PAVO-617764 format. One record per atom (N, C-alpha, C): residue number from 1; atom name; x, y, z. Coordinates in pm, 1 decimal. Atoms other than C-alpha are relative to their C-alpha. Example, Ala and Ser with C-alpha at 12.3 -4.5 7.8 and 13.67 -1.06 7.14 Angstrom:
REM PAVO-617764
<pt resi="1" name="N" u="89.0" v="-119.0" w="0.0"/>
<pt resi="1" name="CA" u="1230.0" v="-450.0" w="780.0"/>
<pt resi="1" name="C" u="90.0" v="120.0" w="0.0"/>
<pt resi="2" name="N" u="-82.0" v="-119.0" w="-6.0"/>
<pt resi="2" name="CA" u="1367.0" v="-106.0" w="714.0"/>
<pt resi="2" name="C" u="-77.0" v="109.0" w="73.0"/>
REM end
This chain:
REM PAVO-617764
<pt resi="1" name="N" u="106.5" v="-93.0" w="25.2"/>
<pt resi="1" name="CA" u="13504.2" v="12022.2" w="10888.2"/>
<pt resi="1" name="C" u="-106.6" v="-0.2" w="102.7"/>
<pt resi="2" name="N" u="98.7" v="-6.7" w="-112.2"/>
<pt resi="2" name="CA" u="13253.0" v="11909.6" w="11142.5"/>
<pt resi="2" name="C" u="43.6" v="51.6" w="132.7"/>
<pt resi="3" name="N" u="-58.1" v="-54.5" w="-134.7"/>
<pt resi="3" name="CA" u="13479.9" v="11998.6" w="11425.8"/>
<pt resi="3" name="C" u="-2.7" v="148.7" w="5.4"/>
<pt resi="4" name="N" u="-1.2" v="-146.7" w="17.3"/>
<pt resi="4" name="CA" u="13497.7" v="12351.2" w="11300.9"/>
<pt resi="4" name="C" u="-153.0" v="49.2" w="25.2"/>
<pt resi="5" name="N" u="139.2" v="-33.8" w="-24.3"/>
<pt resi="5" name="CA" u="13107.9" v="12367.1" w="11293.0"/>
<pt resi="5" name="C" u="-35.7" v="-24.6" w="148.3"/>
<pt resi="6" name="N" u="26.0" v="26.3" w="-144.2"/>
<pt resi="6" name="CA" u="13086.6" v="12227.7" w="11646.1"/>
<pt resi="6" name="C" u="69.8" v="112.2" w="86.3"/>
<pt resi="7" name="N" u="-60.2" v="-105.3" w="-60.0"/>
<pt resi="7" name="CA" u="13329.0" v="12489.0" w="11760.1"/>
<pt resi="7" name="C" u="-75.5" v="135.3" w="-24.0"/>
<pt resi="8" name="N" u="80.6" v="-108.4" w="18.1"/>
<pt resi="8" name="CA" u="13128.8" v="12767.6" w="11589.9"/>
<pt resi="8" name="C" u="-127.9" v="-1.0" w="79.0"/>
<pt resi="9" name="N" u="121.2" v="18.3" w="-75.1"/>
<pt resi="9" name="CA" u="12809.6" v="12625.3" w="11756.5"/>
<pt resi="9" name="C" u="20.3" v="30.0" w="149.7"/>
<pt resi="10" name="N" u="-20.3" v="-24.4" w="-158.9"/>
<pt resi="10" name="CA" u="12972.9" v="12627.3" w="12115.2"/>
<pt resi="10" name="C" u="23.6" v="152.2" w="6.4"/>
<pt resi="11" name="N" u="-53.3" v="-131.1" w="-20.2"/>
<pt resi="11" name="CA" u="13118.7" v="12979.0" w="12051.6"/>
<pt resi="11" name="C" u="-126.7" v="92.4" w="-15.0"/>
<pt resi="12" name="N" u="123.4" v="-91.9" w="14.1"/>
<pt resi="12" name="CA" u="12763.8" v="13123.3" w="11946.2"/>
<pt resi="12" name="C" u="-84.0" v="-26.0" w="112.4"/>
<pt resi="13" name="N" u="84.7" v="28.0" w="-100.1"/>
<pt resi="13" name="CA" u="12570.5" v="12944.8" w="12217.4"/>
<pt resi="13" name="C" u="45.3" v="57.5" w="128.2"/>
<pt resi="14" name="N" u="-64.0" v="-42.2" w="-121.1"/>
<pt resi="14" name="CA" u="12810.6" v="13044.5" w="12496.0"/>
<pt resi="14" name="C" u="36.1" v="-110.8" w="93.0"/>
<pt resi="15" name="N" u="-25.9" v="109.1" w="-103.6"/>
<pt resi="15" name="CA" u="12894.4" v="12868.5" w="12822.3"/>
<pt resi="15" name="C" u="-107.5" v="-100.5" w="9.5"/>
<pt resi="16" name="N" u="91.7" v="119.5" w="-30.9"/>
<pt resi="16" name="CA" u="12743.4" v="12533.7" w="12872.5"/>
<pt resi="16" name="C" u="28.2" v="-47.9" w="142.3"/>
<pt resi="17" name="N" u="-7.3" v="68.9" w="-140.5"/>
<pt resi="17" name="CA" u="12677.8" v="12428.9" w="13237.4"/>
<pt resi="17" name="C" u="-103.3" v="-100.5" w="24.0"/>
<pt resi="18" name="N" u="85.4" v="112.1" w="-17.2"/>
<pt resi="18" name="CA" u="12527.7" v="12112.3" w="13350.5"/>
<pt resi="18" name="C" u="-102.9" v="7.8" w="117.2"/>
<pt resi="19" name="N" u="87.7" v="-4.7" w="-114.7"/>
<pt resi="19" name="CA" u="12368.8" v="12198.6" w="13681.8"/>
<pt resi="19" name="C" u="10.8" v="153.0" w="61.6"/>
<pt resi="20" name="N" u="-7.5" v="-137.2" w="-72.3"/>
<pt resi="20" name="CA" u="12265.9" v="12527.8" w="13860.8"/>
<pt resi="20" name="C" u="11.5" v="125.9" w="-89.8"/>
<pt resi="21" name="N" u="-6.3" v="-116.2" w="91.1"/>
<pt resi="21" name="CA" u="12243.7" v="12755.2" w="13553.5"/>
<pt resi="21" name="C" u="-131.3" v="-1.5" w="-69.7"/>
<pt resi="22" name="N" u="120.5" v="-22.5" w="72.1"/>
<pt resi="22" name="CA" u="11959.8" v="12906.7" w="13359.4"/>
<pt resi="22" name="C" u="41.8" v="-7.1" w="-144.5"/>
<pt resi="23" name="N" u="-9.8" v="10.2" w="133.8"/>
<pt resi="23" name="CA" u="11912.2" v="12833.0" w="12993.7"/>
<pt resi="23" name="C" u="-47.1" v="126.3" w="-60.2"/>
<pt resi="24" name="N" u="42.0" v="-117.7" w="79.4"/>
<pt resi="24" name="CA" u="11908.8" v="13123.2" w="12749.0"/>
<pt resi="24" name="C" u="-75.6" v="-64.7" w="-123.4"/>
<pt resi="25" name="N" u="82.3" v="76.0" w="102.8"/>
<pt resi="25" name="CA" u="11620.9" v="12991.9" w="12524.9"/>
<pt resi="25" name="C" u="22.2" v="79.3" w="-139.9"/>
<pt resi="26" name="N" u="-30.2" v="-70.9" w="126.5"/>
<pt resi="26" name="CA" u="11704.8" v="13270.0" w="12264.9"/>
<pt resi="26" name="C" u="108.3" v="-76.0" w="-79.5"/>
<pt resi="27" name="N" u="-110.3" v="70.5" w="71.1"/>
<pt resi="27" name="CA" u="12021.0" v="13069.6" w="12189.2"/>
<pt resi="27" name="C" u="-22.5" v="-142.5" w="-14.9"/>
<pt resi="28" name="N" u="9.3" v="142.3" w="7.1"/>
<pt resi="28" name="CA" u="11920.0" v="12719.9" w="12283.6"/>
<pt resi="28" name="C" u="-90.6" v="-51.3" w="-104.7"/>
<pt resi="29" name="N" u="93.1" v="47.9" w="103.1"/>
<pt resi="29" name="CA" u="11613.0" v="12690.4" w="12050.6"/>
<pt resi="29" name="C" u="59.6" v="-6.6" w="-134.2"/>
<pt resi="30" name="N" u="-59.8" v="13.1" w="138.8"/>
<pt resi="30" name="CA" u="11806.2" v="12783.7" w="11720.5"/>
<pt resi="30" name="C" u="109.9" v="-95.3" w="-0.5"/>
<pt resi="31" name="N" u="-110.8" v="111.3" w="-3.4"/>
<pt resi="31" name="CA" u="12094.0" v="12554.8" w="11822.0"/>
<pt resi="31" name="C" u="-57.8" v="-135.1" w="-5.7"/>
<pt resi="32" name="N" u="76.3" v="134.7" w="1.4"/>
<pt resi="32" name="CA" u="11848.6" v="12265.2" w="11892.4"/>
<pt resi="32" name="C" u="-59.7" v="-22.0" w="-135.7"/>
<pt resi="33" name="N" u="64.4" v="26.6" w="116.5"/>
<pt resi="33" name="CA" u="11662.8" v="12320.4" w="11575.4"/>
<pt resi="33" name="C" u="122.7" v="-22.0" w="-115.7"/>
<pt resi="34" name="N" u="-117.7" v="23.0" w="80.1"/>
<pt resi="34" name="CA" u="12007.1" v="12343.2" w="11385.2"/>
<pt resi="34" name="C" u="43.6" v="-138.0" w="-0.2"/>
<pt resi="35" name="N" u="-33.0" v="140.2" w="-20.6"/>
<pt resi="35" name="CA" u="12107.3" v="12007.6" w="11539.0"/>
<pt resi="35" name="C" u="-107.2" v="-97.3" w="-50.6"/>
<pt resi="36" name="N" u="94.2" v="95.1" w="56.7"/>
<pt resi="36" name="CA" u="11786.7" v="11842.7" w="11447.1"/>
<pt resi="36" name="C" u="-12.8" v="-1.1" w="-152.4"/>
<pt resi="37" name="N" u="-7.9" v="2.0" w="150.2"/>
<pt resi="37" name="CA" u="11805.5" v="11964.8" w="11090.5"/>
<pt resi="37" name="C" u="124.5" v="-80.8" w="-54.2"/>
<pt resi="38" name="N" u="-126.0" v="76.3" w="37.8"/>
<pt resi="38" name="CA" u="12165.3" v="11833.8" w="11068.6"/>
<pt resi="38" name="C" u="-32.4" v="-156.9" w="6.9"/>
<pt resi="39" name="N" u="20.1" v="143.0" w="-7.3"/>
<pt resi="39" name="CA" u="12042.4" v="11485.6" w="11204.5"/>
<pt resi="39" name="C" u="-91.3" v="-43.9" w="-100.5"/>
<pt resi="40" name="N" u="91.2" v="48.8" w="109.4"/>
<pt resi="40" name="CA" u="11755.9" v="11486.0" w="10948.6"/>
<pt resi="40" name="C" u="73.1" v="-12.1" w="-124.5"/>
<pt resi="41" name="N" u="-81.4" v="18.7" w="131.3"/>
<pt resi="41" name="CA" u="11994.9" v="11549.1" w="10661.0"/>
<pt resi="41" name="C" u="93.5" v="-124.5" w="5.1"/>
<pt resi="42" name="N" u="-84.0" v="109.8" w="-4.2"/>
<pt resi="42" name="CA" u="12229.3" v="11286.7" w="10776.2"/>
<pt resi="42" name="C" u="-86.1" v="-135.8" w="-1.0"/>
<pt resi="43" name="N" u="72.7" v="129.6" w="-9.4"/>
<pt resi="43" name="CA" u="11959.3" v="11021.5" w="10841.9"/>
<pt resi="43" name="C" u="-88.6" v="-15.9" w="-121.9"/>
<pt resi="44" name="N" u="90.3" v="14.4" w="108.8"/>
<pt resi="44" name="CA" u="11720.4" v="11086.3" w="10556.1"/>
<pt resi="44" name="C" u="41.1" v="63.5" w="-124.7"/>
<pt resi="45" name="N" u="-50.5" v="-79.6" w="106.3"/>
<pt resi="45" name="CA" u="11927.8" v="11279.9" w="10316.2"/>
<pt resi="45" name="C" u="64.1" v="-78.9" w="-100.6"/>
<pt resi="46" name="N" u="-72.3" v="74.1" w="103.5"/>
<pt resi="46" name="CA" u="12039.8" v="10991.6" w="10085.0"/>
<pt resi="46" name="C" u="-90.4" v="5.9" w="-128.0"/>
<pt resi="47" name="N" u="65.9" v="-20.6" w="149.4"/>
<pt resi="47" name="CA" u="11971.8" v="11032.2" w="9715.9"/>
<pt resi="47" name="C" u="-10.7" v="-138.9" w="-61.7"/>
<pt resi="48" name="N" u="-0.3" v="135.9" w="52.5"/>
<pt resi="48" name="CA" u="12026.0" v="10666.1" w="9645.2"/>
<pt resi="48" name="C" u="20.8" v="-112.0" w="97.6"/>
<pt resi="49" name="N" u="1.1" v="94.0" w="-109.3"/>
<pt resi="49" name="CA" u="11973.9" v="10362.3" w="9862.6"/>
<pt resi="49" name="C" u="82.3" v="-116.6" w="-51.2"/>
<pt resi="50" name="N" u="-80.3" v="115.9" w="57.6"/>
<pt resi="50" name="CA" u="12134.8" v="10096.0" w="9623.4"/>
<pt resi="50" name="C" u="139.4" v="28.6" w="-3.7"/>
<pt resi="51" name="N" u="-139.1" v="-2.1" w="11.8"/>
<pt resi="51" name="CA" u="12488.2" v="10019.7" w="9540.8"/>
<pt resi="51" name="C" u="32.5" v="87.0" w="-121.1"/>
<pt resi="52" name="N" u="-51.8" v="-90.9" w="103.7"/>
<pt resi="52" name="CA" u="12673.8" v="10279.2" w="9324.3"/>
<pt resi="52" name="C" u="107.1" v="-88.0" w="-92.5"/>
<pt resi="53" name="N" u="-78.6" v="69.5" w="94.0"/>
<pt resi="53" name="CA" u="12807.4" v="10088.7" w="9029.4"/>
<pt resi="53" name="C" u="-7.6" v="62.1" w="-146.5"/>
<pt resi="54" name="N" u="15.3" v="-72.7" w="129.8"/>
<pt resi="54" name="CA" u="12863.7" v="10334.2" w="8729.2"/>
<pt resi="54" name="C" u="73.7" v="-94.9" w="-108.1"/>
<pt resi="55" name="N" u="-68.7" v="64.2" w="110.1"/>
<pt resi="55" name="CA" u="12947.8" v="10181.1" w="8384.4"/>
<pt resi="55" name="C" u="81.3" v="87.6" w="-65.4"/>
<pt resi="56" name="N" u="-96.2" v="-80.5" w="72.8"/>
<pt resi="56" name="CA" u="13251.1" v="10306.9" w="8203.3"/>
<pt resi="56" name="C" u="40.3" v="-65.0" w="-133.2"/>
<pt resi="57" name="N" u="-37.7" v="54.1" w="130.4"/>
<pt resi="57" name="CA" u="13322.5" v="10263.9" w="7843.2"/>
<pt resi="57" name="C" u="106.1" v="78.8" w="-66.3"/>
<pt resi="58" name="N" u="-98.6" v="-68.0" w="73.8"/>
<pt resi="58" name="CA" u="13620.9" v="10354.0" w="7631.6"/>
<pt resi="58" name="C" u="-47.4" v="34.2" w="-139.6"/>
<pt resi="59" name="N" u="47.7" v="-48.3" w="122.9"/>
<pt resi="59" name="CA" u="13528.4" v="10574.7" w="7350.6"/>
<pt resi="59" name="C" u="125.4" v="53.0" w="-81.2"/>
<pt resi="60" name="N" u="-101.6" v="-45.3" w="81.6"/>
<pt resi="60" name="CA" u="13750.7" v="10651.2" w="7049.5"/>
<pt resi="60" name="C" u="-65.5" v="99.8" w="-98.5"/>
<pt resi="61" name="N" u="56.1" v="-102.6" w="81.4"/>
<pt resi="61" name="CA" u="13708.4" v="10980.8" w="6849.6"/>
<pt resi="61" name="C" u="112.8" v="28.8" w="-110.0"/>
<pt resi="62" name="N" u="-84.9" v="-35.5" w="96.2"/>
<pt resi="62" name="CA" u="13856.2" v="11057.6" w="6515.3"/>
<pt resi="62" name="C" u="-43.9" v="128.0" w="-59.2"/>
<pt resi="63" name="N" u="33.6" v="-123.0" w="56.1"/>
<pt resi="63" name="CA" u="13877.3" v="11417.8" w="6383.4"/>
<pt resi="63" name="C" u="56.2" v="15.9" w="-136.8"/>
<pt resi="64" name="N" u="-57.9" v="-21.6" w="126.8"/>
<pt resi="64" name="CA" u="13911.7" v="11478.9" w="6013.3"/>
<pt resi="64" name="C" u="-17.1" v="139.2" w="-43.0"/>
<pt resi="65" name="N" u="6.1" v="-140.9" w="47.4"/>
<pt resi="65" name="CA" u="14002.3" v="11805.4" w="5863.8"/>
<pt resi="65" name="C" u="-25.3" v="-14.9" w="-154.4"/>
<pt resi="66" name="N" u="23.7" v="-22.1" w="154.6"/>
<pt resi="66" name="CA" u="13879.4" v="11917.0" w="5520.8"/>
<pt resi="66" name="C" u="119.6" v="82.9" w="-62.3"/>
<pt resi="67" name="N" u="-105.1" v="-72.7" w="71.0"/>
<pt resi="67" name="CA" u="14121.4" v="12042.2" w="5259.2"/>
<pt resi="67" name="C" u="-19.5" v="157.4" w="22.8"/>
<pt resi="68" name="N" u="-6.2" v="-153.4" w="-5.8"/>
<pt resi="68" name="CA" u="14208.2" v="12418.2" w="5313.7"/>
<pt resi="68" name="C" u="-19.7" v="47.3" w="150.6"/>
<pt resi="69" name="N" u="8.4" v="-15.7" w="-130.1"/>
<pt resi="69" name="CA" u="14147.8" v="12404.6" w="5703.7"/>
<pt resi="69" name="C" u="139.5" v="3.9" w="53.7"/>
<pt resi="70" name="N" u="-117.6" v="-1.3" w="-86.6"/>
<pt resi="70" name="CA" u="14429.0" v="12505.2" w="5933.0"/>
<pt resi="70" name="C" u="-10.5" v="-56.8" w="132.1"/>
REM end
């Protein structure tokens, strides 16, 4: 899933060159903000810091029918 989002990001930003090109800031700024937001979600987006150990109990249920019920 992450690979698909990376491909969508690269296709929307356009060609990336590392030297001798000009940066289209109308595309670079939203892409950078999206990456910063994703990093923030990943680093600070935990809802629980401790160990997850749920307790599970077996419950038994009995259903009684009154006379005349079908």
